[in-house]
C-alpha positions as CSV (number, residue, x, y, z in Angstrom):
1,X,63.9,30.2,4.0
2,X,60.8,32.0,2.5
3,X,61.1,32.9,-1.2
4,X,58.9,34.2,-3.9
5,X,59.1,32.8,-7.5
6,X,57.5,34.7,-10.3
7,X,55.8,33.2,-13.5
8,X,53.7,34.2,-16.5
9,X,51.1,32.0,-18.2
10,X,48.5,32.7,-20.8
11,X,45.0,33.6,-19.7
12,X,41.7,34.4,-21.4
13,X,41.9,35.7,-25.0
14,X,45.6,35.0,-24.9
15,X,46.4,37.8,-22.5
16,X,49.2,37.1,-19.8
17,X,48.6,36.3,-16.3
18,X,51.2,37.2,-13.9
19,X,51.7,34.9,-10.8
20,X,53.8,34.5,-8.0
21,X,54.2,31.8,-5.5
22,X,55.6,32.2,-1.9
23,X,57.1,29.0,-0.3
24,X,59.5,27.9,2.4
25,X,62.4,26.2,0.6
26,X,62.3,23.6,3.1
27,X,58.8,22.6,2.3
28,X,58.4,22.9,-1.4
29,X,55.8,20.2,-1.4
30,X,53.4,22.0,0.9
31,X,49.8,22.2,0.1
32,X,48.9,24.9,-2.3
33,X,46.8,27.9,-1.5
34,X,45.5,30.0,-4.4
35,X,44.3,33.6,-4.0
36,X,41.9,35.5,-6.4
37,X,41.8,39.3,-5.9
38,X,38.7,41.4,-6.2
39,X,37.6,44.2,-8.4
40,X,40.2,47.0,-8.8
41,X,42.5,44.7,-7.0
42,X,45.9,43.2,-8.0
43,X,48.2,40.4,-6.4
44,X,50.7,43.0,-5.2
45,X,48.1,45.1,-3.3
46,X,49.0,46.3,0.3
47,X,49.2,43.4,2.6
48,X,49.0,40.5,0.1
49,X,52.7,39.8,0.3
50,X,52.7,39.6,4.0
51,X,49.6,37.2,3.9
52,X,51.6,35.0,1.5
53,X,54.5,35.0,3.7
54,X,52.4,34.2,6.8
55,X,50.9,31.2,5.1
56,X,54.4,30.0,3.9
57,X,55.6,30.2,7.5
58,X,52.8,28.1,8.6
59,X,53.1,25.2,6.2
60,X,51.5,26.3,2.9
61,X,52.5,27.5,-0.5
62,X,50.6,30.6,-1.5
63,X,50.0,31.5,-5.1
64,X,48.5,34.8,-6.0
65,X,48.0,36.2,-9.6
66,X,46.6,39.1,-11.6
67,X,43.4,38.4,-13.6
68,X,44.4,39.0,-17.3
69,X,42.1,42.0,-17.7
70,X,42.6,43.6,-14.3
71,X,44.3,46.7,-15.8
72,X,47.8,46.2,-14.6
73,X,50.8,45.3,-16.7
74,X,53.9,43.5,-16.3
75,X,56.0,46.7,-16.6
76,X,53.6,48.4,-13.9
77,X,52.2,45.6,-11.8
78,X,50.7,48.0,-9.1
79,X,49.2,50.6,-11.3
80,X,46.2,50.5,-13.6
81,X,48.1,51.4,-16.7
82,X,46.0,49.4,-19.2
83,X,42.4,50.7,-18.9
84,X,41.6,49.2,-22.4
85,X,41.9,45.7,-21.0
86,X,40.2,46.7,-17.9
87,X,37.2,47.9,-19.8
88,X,36.8,44.5,-21.6
89,X,36.8,42.4,-18.4
90,X,33.9,40.0,-17.7
91,X,33.1,37.6,-15.2
92,X,33.4,34.7,-17.7
93,X,36.8,36.0,-18.6
94,X,37.8,35.8,-14.9
95,X,36.4,32.3,-14.8
96,X,38.6,31.4,-17.7
97,X,41.6,32.9,-16.1
98,X,41.1,31.1,-12.8
99,X,40.8,27.8,-14.6
100,X,44.1,28.6,-16.5
101,X,45.7,29.2,-13.1
102,X,44.5,25.9,-11.7
103,X,45.7,24.1,-14.9
104,X,49.0,25.9,-14.6
105,X,49.3,24.8,-10.9
106,X,48.3,21.2,-11.6
107,X,50.6,20.8,-14.5
108,X,53.8,20.7,-12.3
109,X,55.7,22.4,-15.2
110,X,57.0,25.3,-13.1
111,X,56.9,24.0,-9.5
112,X,55.9,20.9,-7.6
113,X,52.3,19.9,-8.2
114,X,50.1,18.9,-5.3
115,X,46.7,17.1,-5.0
116,X,45.8,19.7,-2.2
117,X,44.5,22.8,-3.8
118,X,42.7,25.4,-1.6
119,X,41.2,28.5,-2.9
120,X,40.7,32.0,-1.3
121,X,38.7,34.7,-3.0
122,X,38.2,38.3,-2.0
123,X,35.2,40.4,-2.9
124,X,34.4,40.0,-6.5
125,X,37.1,37.3,-6.6
126,X,35.0,35.6,-3.9
127,X,32.1,35.3,-6.2
128,X,34.3,34.0,-9.0
129,X,35.8,31.5,-6.5
130,X,32.4,30.2,-5.4
131,X,31.5,29.5,-9.1
132,X,34.8,27.9,-9.7
133,X,34.6,25.7,-6.7
134,X,31.1,24.5,-7.6
135,X,32.6,23.5,-11.1
136,X,36.0,22.1,-10.2
137,X,36.6,19.0,-8.0
138,X,40.4,19.9,-7.7
139,X,39.4,22.6,-5.2
140,X,39.5,20.9,-1.8
141,X,38.4,23.7,0.4
142,X,37.0,27.3,-0.2
143,X,37.5,30.4,1.7
144,X,35.8,33.6,0.9
145,X,36.8,37.0,2.4
146,X,34.1,39.8,2.1
147,X,32.5,38.1,-0.9
148,X,29.7,39.4,-3.0
149,X,26.6,37.2,-3.0
150,X,25.6,38.8,-6.4
151,X,27.8,40.6,-9.1
152,X,25.2,43.3,-9.5
153,X,26.3,44.6,-5.9
154,X,29.1,46.2,-7.7
155,X,27.1,49.0,-9.3
156,X,23.7,50.8,-8.9
157,X,21.1,48.7,-10.6
158,X,19.3,51.8,-11.8
159,X,22.4,52.7,-13.8
160,X,22.2,49.7,-16.1
161,X,19.9,51.2,-18.6
162,X,22.1,54.2,-19.2
163,X,25.2,51.9,-19.2
164,X,23.7,49.7,-21.9
165,X,22.7,52.9,-23.8
166,X,26.2,54.5,-23.7
167,X,28.1,51.2,-23.9
168,X,30.4,52.0,-21.1
169,X,30.2,53.1,-17.4
170,X,33.1,54.6,-15.3
171,X,34.0,53.4,-11.9
172,X,35.9,55.9,-9.7
173,X,39.2,54.7,-8.1
174,X,39.4,56.8,-5.1
175,X,42.9,56.0,-4.4
176,X,44.4,56.8,-7.8
177,X,41.7,59.3,-8.9
178,X,41.2,57.4,-12.0
179,X,37.7,57.0,-13.7
180,X,37.9,53.2,-14.8
181,X,35.8,52.3,-17.8
182,X,33.9,49.1,-18.1
183,X,32.0,48.2,-21.1
184,X,28.4,47.0,-21.3
185,X,29.7,43.7,-22.4
186,X,30.1,42.9,-18.7
187,X,26.2,43.2,-18.4
188,X,25.8,41.2,-21.6
189,X,27.8,38.4,-19.9
190,X,25.5,38.3,-17.0
191,X,22.5,38.3,-19.4
192,X,23.9,35.5,-21.5
193,X,24.9,33.3,-18.6
194,X,22.3,33.9,-15.9
195,X,22.5,30.5,-14.3
196,X,26.3,30.0,-14.4
197,X,26.9,33.5,-12.9
198,X,24.2,33.3,-10.2
199,X,26.5,33.1,-7.1
200,X,23.7,32.2,-4.8
201,X,22.5,29.2,-6.9
202,X,26.2,28.1,-7.3
203,X,26.6,28.3,-3.7
204,X,23.9,25.7,-3.1
205,X,26.1,23.3,-5.3
206,X,29.3,23.4,-3.3
207,X,30.1,20.1,-1.6
208,X,33.6,21.1,-0.3
209,X,34.3,22.6,3.1
210,X,33.8,26.4,2.9
211,X,34.7,29.1,5.3
212,X,32.7,32.3,4.8
213,X,34.6,35.3,6.5
214,X,33.2,38.9,6.6
215,X,33.5,41.9,8.6
216,X,30.5,43.4,10.3
217,X,31.9,46.9,9.5
218,X,32.4,46.3,5.8
219,X,31.4,49.7,4.0
220,X,31.7,48.1,0.5
221,X,30.0,44.7,0.7
222,X,27.5,44.5,3.5
223,X,27.5,41.6,6.0
224,X,24.2,40.4,4.6
225,X,26.0,39.1,1.6
226,X,27.8,36.7,3.8
227,X,24.6,35.7,5.5
228,X,22.9,35.1,2.2
229,X,25.7,32.8,1.1
230,X,25.5,30.9,4.3
231,X,21.9,30.4,4.1
232,X,22.3,29.1,0.7
233,X,24.9,26.6,1.8
234,X,24.3,25.8,5.4
235,X,27.2,23.4,5.5
236,X,29.5,26.3,5.2
237,X,31.1,28.0,8.3
238,X,30.2,31.7,8.8
239,X,33.1,33.6,10.5
240,X,31.9,37.2,11.4
241,X,34.7,39.5,12.2
242,X,33.9,42.1,14.7
243,X,34.9,45.6,13.5
244,X,36.4,44.0,10.2
245,X,36.2,46.2,7.2
246,X,36.3,45.2,3.5
247,X,40.1,44.4,3.6
248,X,40.3,43.2,7.2
249,X,42.6,46.2,8.1
250,X,44.8,46.3,5.2
251,X,45.8,49.4,3.1
252,X,47.7,50.2,0.0
253,X,50.4,51.1,0.3
254,X,51.2,49.1,3.4
255,X,54.4,49.9,5.0
256,X,54.3,47.9,8.4
257,X,56.2,44.7,8.6
258,X,53.5,42.9,10.5
259,X,49.9,42.0,9.5
260,X,47.1,44.3,11.0
261,X,45.6,42.3,13.9
262,X,42.2,41.8,12.1
263,X,44.0,40.3,9.2
264,X,46.3,38.2,11.2
265,X,43.2,36.7,13.0
266,X,41.6,36.0,9.8
267,X,44.8,34.2,8.6
268,X,44.9,32.0,11.7
269,X,41.3,31.2,11.3
270,X,42.1,30.1,7.7
271,X,45.0,27.9,8.7
272,X,42.9,26.2,11.5
273,X,40.2,25.7,8.8
274,X,42.6,24.2,6.2
275,X,44.2,22.0,8.8
276,X,40.8,20.4,10.1
277,X,39.5,17.2,8.8
């Protein structure tokens, strides 16, 4: 039987991280997959639960979590109800969060620990996952989906001067209609840690097997980002999804009971990759 268990663990700056793990009760010691969402994302978005269930049905435990400053709350896990915390997020904060999640998983305090830890990162979460994989030998294999090759893809470069001057820039959320504030401390983080937060440089340092998946119809992060990542780390595998958009056919909300075909094909590719030597 496939079940989903929920947990909370402290994250960066003491803020809580909400997590859930989807598992087949007959296989509670299955290898562990950890999923990191992207900018303006959250663990309960659209198709994420179906993906978790699909992995559990195919021999894996699937852990997904909310970054501590992603703007959701425990009371409203699918809404950006805390724009103050969202405004204070940085890339270093997300790296702290991901390390907390890896430590939580490795502790064995809440569920069976395993030496097999696989990491999947989407979009901005892909960039975070690349850096973490370069720094953390506990990650056995990496999968990135529609990952950025530079964090500065997330905004117009010409906007940075005014952003620093005003101290804040607002990012529109077209789904909710919200104007989501981000403080200039995000830029300060990039300026203070130029080497650590250089995704391309960190990609060259990855020694673990790495699958780079990207749609050729991605309107948010162009396919060229995947090509740059693959060029930086030629030992990676590049999987170009014909007709794939930024979320591989997913939507939020998602009411169908089956994965969209593009996303299912991606999941199958991932499972084959994880099972390979």
